[in-house]
Structures are given as structure tokens and as C-alpha cells.
N, C-alpha and C positions, 0 to 999 in steps of 0.2 A: 765119278763126276756125274752129277745129276743132269737130267734133261733141261732143267731150268737154267743151269749154268752154261749149257752149250748153245742155247738160243740167242740170237743176236737181238739186242734191244731195238724196238721200233723207234724210228726218228719222229719226234713230235714237231710239227710245223711251228715256226715262230708265230707269236700272236700278231694279229693284224692291228695296225695302229687305229686308234679310235677316230671315227670320222669327225671332222671339225664341226663345231656347233653351227646350226643354221644361222646365217646372218639375218639381222633384223630387216624386215622388208622396207625398202626405201619408200619414203612418203612421196607421193607425186607432188610436184611443185604446184603451189596454189595458183590457179589461174586468175587473172584479173587482179594482180597486186595493186595496180593503180586505183582500182575501184575500192579496195580495202583501205587504202590510204585516204581516200576521199570521204570515207564514212564519217569521221569526226566532223568534217566541215559540213556534211549534210545534216548532221544532228544539231550543229550550231547555227545553221542557216536561219531558223525562225527567230532566234535571239538577235542575231546580227541584223536581220531585216528590221526588227522593231527598233533597235538602236539607230539604224540608219534613218528611219522615218522620224523618230523622236528627236534625235540630236543632229543628224546629218543636214536635213533641210534648214532648221533654224541657224545652224552654224554657217551654211552657205549664204543664207539671207543676211546674216549679220555682217559677213565680209562684204557682200554687195552693197549694203546700205552705208558702210563706213567709207566708201569711195564715191558717195553720191550726195547731192544736196536734196534732202528729203524733209519737208516740213508738212504743215497742215494742208497746204495747197496740193502737194503731191499725194498726201494721204487720202484726200477726198476726190482725187482725180481731176482737179481743175487744171493742173499743170503736170507735164511729164517729169519724171525724175531726171535730174541733170548730173552727169558725171563730172566730178571736180578733182579727180586724181587724189593726191595726198594732202589737199587743203585742210580737210578735217583733222588729220593727224598733226599737221603743222600748227593749227590753231590750238589744239589740245596740248601738245607738247610745249608750246610757247606760252601757256597760261600758268602764272605763278600759283593760282588757286589749285590747279590740278596737282602740282608737285607737293603742295601742302597736304592735299588729300592722300597722295601716295605715301608720304612719310607717316601720316597719322594711321593709315591702314596697316603699314608694316609694323609700327610700334604696337598697335592694338593686337594684331595677329600674333606677334612675338610674345607679348605678355600673356595672351590666352594659352598659347602652346606651352610655354615654360611652366606656368602655374598648373595647367591641366596635367602635364606629365609628372611634375613633382608630387602633387596631391594624389594623383592616381597611383603612383609607385608606393607612396607611404601607406595608403589604404590597402593596396594589394599585399604589402609586406605584413601589415597588421592582421589581415585575414589569415595568414599562415600561423599565427600565434594565439588566436582566440579559440574558445570552445566551439563546439558544433552548433549549438543553438544561437550563440551570438553571431556566428558567421551567417547563419540562415537569415536572421533578422536584418543584418547589414545588406545581404544580397537582395532581399525583398525590397528594402528601401532604395537600393541602387536601381533595380529594374523598374520600380514605380516612378522614380524621377526620370529615368531614361525614356520610359514610354509615355510620359506626359507630353501632349502637343505643345509646340513652341508658343502658340498664341495664348494658351492657358498659363504656361509658365511665365510668360511676359506680363500677363495681367496680374498674376500673384506678386511678382516683383514690383510692379507699379504700385500696388497697395502697400507692400512692405516699406517702400521708400517714399511714400507720399508725404508731402510737407505738412498737411493738415491732419490726416488720419492714419499716417504710417505707424505701424507698431514698432519699427526699428528705432525711430526717434524717441518714442516713449520709453523703450527699454534702456537705450543708451543714456537717456537723461537721468535715470536712477543712479548712475555711477557718480561718485563724489567729484565735484568740479566740472561736470559735463552738463551742458544745457543745449540740447538740440531740438527743443520744441519749436515747430514751425520752420525748421531748416529745410531749404530746398536743395536737394542733391543735384538737380539739373540746372542750377543757376550758372554753373561754369562747365566748360567742356571736359576738363580732366576728371572732375568728380562724376559727371554723368556717364562718361565712357568707362570709368571704373565700375560703376553699377552695372552697365551693360556687359562689361567683361566678366563680372561675377556671375551674371546670368548665363553667359556662354560657357564658362567653366563648369557651372553647376549642371548643365545639360550634357557636357562632354565627358566628365569624369567617370560616370558609370561604365561606358564602353571601354575606356582605358583600364579601369580596375578589373573588369571581367576578363579582358584579353591578357593582361599581365598576370592575373591569378592563374590562368590556364598555363601560361609560360613558366611560372614558378614551380608548377608541379613536375616539370621536366628537368629541373636542376638536380643532379645526382647528390644524394645525401652523403655519399662517401667522399666526394670532393670537399664538401663543406667541413666534414669531420677531419679530413686530412689537413685542411687549412688551419683549423683550430688547434690541432696537435702541433702544427709548425709555429704556433704563437700568434696567428692572425686574430684580431678582434672582430667585432661585428662589422665595422666599416671595411676592414681588410677582406673579409669573406665576401661582402657584397661587391667590392670593387674588383677583386681578382677572380672570383668564381661566378657569382650570380650575374653581374653585369655583362661579361663577355658572352654568356649563354643566351641572355635576353636581347643581345644587340640587334639581331634581325627583326624582332618584334618591336623594339623601341624605334628603329628606323622607320618601319612601316607605320606605326602609330603617329610618329612625329610628322611624317609626310602627309598623312591623311588629315591630321589636325591643322596643319598649315593650309591645306586646300580648303577645308571647311571654314576655318576662321577668316581666311581672306575673302570668302564668299558670304559672310554674315550680312543678312538683309532684314529679315522679319523682326529680329530683336530691336534693331535701331528704328525701323519704320514704325512699329507698333508702340514702342516706348515713347517716341516723340510725336505720337498721334498723327502719323502720316505726313508730317512736315518737319523733317530733321533740319535743325539750324546748321549754320556753316561750321560751327565747332564740333558738330556730331557727324559730319559727312564722311563716309567711307567710299571706297571705289564703287561699290554696288549701288549705294544710295545716290552717289553723285552721278553715275551713269543714268539712273532712273530719272533724276530731276532734269538732266539735260534733255532726255528723250521725251518725257511725258509732262513736265512742268513748263520748260522753255519751248517745247515742241520742236526741238532740233534733233530729229532722229538720226541724222548722219553723225553728229558729234557724239551722241549717246552710244551709237554703235561702235564708233572709234574707241571710246573709253572702255567699252566692254571687251573689244578685241584686244586692247593693250592688257587688260586684266587677264584674259585667257592666255596671252603670251607669257605673262609673268608666272602664271600657274604651270604652264608647260615647262618653264625653267625649273620650277620646284620638282616636277615629275622627272625631268632629266637627271637632276641630282640624285633623286631617289633610286632611279634605275641604275645609275653608276655605282651607288653604294651597295645595292643588292648584288650587282655583278662582282664587286670586290669581295663581298662576303662569300659568294659562291666559289670564287677562285681559291680563297683561303681554305674553305671546307674541302 
């Protein structure tokens, strides 16, 4: 037996367990979290201050005047303003002419909004199917019409529809059986408001087209192809695929269009040379006439305040729709 066989084997100590990895150092809690939460408000403060000065004071003044008897005597300081409570609102709401103006304004705004959205959607869909250079030309034309000042656009439309020198009457009279030479489009309220409506639509369509075109780029092509494979036609793809995806944008554009079209003033005022007839009166021009033509600033302010309340109702409907869309998503 060798010596190697007689020696006892040395005991090997068991391996030590590996030390645990060092834990990540704890971040100290940020001090002054309330100050961090107030940073956005601090950044928004200049903008909010400007809005408060530009819109806050006139709105407060409007509300104050609507509850006062305020005419030329009060304007020039000969007599103090007299509080009359709700008398201005009672007179306005009890006036049949006011309700005729309200109905006319709602019909006018509804027509502008419907035609603006329909024409804007059709042009936006068309832009998805034309070549690049055609799309560029159309976008240039849209931006040019959108950037044109309202006074300039109104002057151009006055020339187009002029009874004596208007080019539209001359062009339409070349059609067989049509004779519009010397036709006055503003001889009746419906025709004149239709011309003004066309002017408003012409100025509003570019914004709708550009916004909807941006929204159409977010519609997945896979969903459209799947709908076509399932047998859906062009209308089916638009109704069940494109329209639901564009719904938030359409709701936003419709609400903004209602607000803008309810507040149309320069188009009517300039088109009628600063003196809109009774058949052309909308809420904005009617409030202006009551305040600055009749010199009853109290009733004019009351009409303007009622208009603001109507628009706030539109905004409330918009906010409710947007909240519903957010819950679905």
C-alpha cells in the first residue's frame, strides 16, 4: 500500500454563498413637490393674465351693462347709470323681432356648418386620391383662400354678385334659358343670406380640409383593406372604418364651426354697407344695432349676453361628447 493511499483526504470547506447584489440606492424624495406641481401654472400665468385682461374685463362690463339703463346720457356722463334689474332681458325676450333674429341666426349657422363639413370632407377625401402635384396645387389654393382677410374676401364677393357689374350674372346668363343680367341678389333676404353663407363657407372650408386631411392619414390602411375583403364598398369603408376614427376631429370641427358661424359679423356688416336691413339681421348685427344705432347699450348688452349663453350651451354639448369619446377609448 502506497503512502498516497494511507493519507486521509483533506476536507474542502463548502463554498460560500455569493453575496447578494447591491441594492439600487434609494432616490431621495423630491423636496417641494407642491412647488413642482405649480410650475405649469407658473408657465401659464402670462397667457392667463392676458386672457383675463382681454376677455375678463369686457365680459364683466357686458354683464354689468345688461342690468343697467345705459344710453347716450349715461355714456357722456350727464346722468348716472341706473340699475333696472332684468328689465332689459324682459324687453328683449318679449320682442318678436328678437326671436325672428334668433331663428334666422340658427338656420344660417346650421346651413354654414352642414355645407362646410360636407364640402370639407369631400375635398379631404379627394386629396387622398390625387397625385402629388395636384394635391400641392389644391393645398396652395386652400391656404391662399384661408389667409385672405375677411374684408378683402367680402369685397371680392360683392363684386362677383353685383347687379350691374357682377361677373356671376354675366356667366350664368350665357346658359340656355337663363337671363340674370341686372339681377339683384340682395333684393330678398333668403338670396342675400345665401350669398353671405357662401362667403362664410368659402372662408371656413380650408381649415376643415387641412384638419380632416391630417386625420385621414391616421386611418389604418389594414382596416380599410379588411373591410373591402369583407365585401364593403366605398361607402361602407367610410361609414364603418373612416368615420368612427375621425369622430373626435369631426366633433371638434363641428363645435368650432357652430361657434364661429353664430358669431358672424363682418361679412354681413360689410356686404350690406354697414346698415344691414331687417331681413339680414343676425344676433351679432342685431346687438350692434341696438347698442350703437338705437343707442340702447343696455339692451345691446343683454342680447350679446344671451348670445354668449347660447354659445356656452354649444360648448357644454361639445365637452360632453368629448368626455363620452374618452370613456369609450
